[in-house]
N, C-alpha and C positions, 0 to 999 in steps of 0.2 A: 833051677834047683827046685825040687819038690819039697814043700814045707813039711809034709807028713814024715819025711825021713830025717827030720832034725833030731839031734840028741836031746835028752831031757834038759840039759843046761841051757839050750837055746829056745826052749818053749816059753811062751808068755805066761806069767803067773795069773791066776784068777784073782779077782778083787781089785783090779787096777782102778784108780780114781781118775776121772777125766781131767785133763789139764796137767797131770803130773806123770803121764805115761813114761816119758824118757827119763825123768828124774828118779823114778822108783823101779823101773824094770828095763835094764839094758837089752834084754832079749826082744822086747817090743820094738825098740829103735833099730836093732840089727835086722829083724825081719822086714820091717817097713822099708828100710833103706834098700833092701834087695829088690823090692817090687815097685815102689812108687816112682813115678816119673812126672816131672813138672810138665804139664801140657804146653805144647808149643804155642797154642792160641793164647794161653795165659801169660806166657813169657813175652810174647809180642805186645800184649795189652798192658804189660807191667802190672798185672793183677796179683795180689797176694791175699791170703785170708785163711779162715779156719772152717773146716767141715766137721760136723758132729754126726756120728752114725751110731745107730743101735744095732748091736750084733746079738744073734742067738747062737750060743755055743753049746754043742752037744757034750754029753758025758765023756766022749772020746777026745774032746778038745778041738773039734773042727767047727768052723763057723758054718752054720746051716742056713742062715738068713741075715740080710743086712738091709736096714731101712734108714734113709737119709732123714735126720731130725731137723737140722738147720745148717745154714751156711752163711758166713759173713765174709764179704770181700771188699777190697778197696784198691783203687788204682792211683798211681802217681799222676796220671794225666786224665783229662776228660776223654771218654770213649764214645764212639757211635753205639747206639742201642744194640744193633745186630752183633757188633764185635764184642761188646761186653757180655751179651747173652751167650754167645758161643764159648767165650773164655770161662764164664761161670759154669756152664754145663760141663765143659771138659774137666774142670777142677773137681766138680762133684763126682763125676764118673771115675776119675783117677783115684780119689780118696776111697770111694766105696770098693773099687777093684782091689786096692792094696789091703784095706782092712778085712775084706772077705778072705784073704789068703793067710791071715794070721793063724798060727797053730798054738793053742793053749795047752797048759798042763791038763791032763785028763782029770775030770771031777769024779766024785764018789757016786753020784746018781743024778739022773735027769739032765735037763738042759738049764742053762743060765743065761739071763739077759744082761748084756754089758753095753754101756754107752761110752764110746771113745771119740776123741777128736783127733784130727790131723791138721796141722798148720803148715800151709805152703808159704814159704818165704823165698824171695829172690836171693 
């Protein structure tokens, strides 16, 4: 599915507050569910957590840049350093990939900076 072809009702509203994305905007959750995949390495490592990403959104509603701000993860079991590192990296990449594909309601002018989080849970 190409997110650019979404009807207006399926576009993410501007002004989302981090941590309340799904509670305040069902379009955000619907778009994210279409593209996010829990990384296999993270599932094997029983790793879950939250990734916070800063997005630059164009006036047309497209994400033009994404920057990882922070990531917090925890595992149910102690992990080997290499296994944990690979799982963390996979989760960060999956979150940035999904958030970059969001399509926002077009703005009136210029670009907008938005910080959003995505929480991975088993």
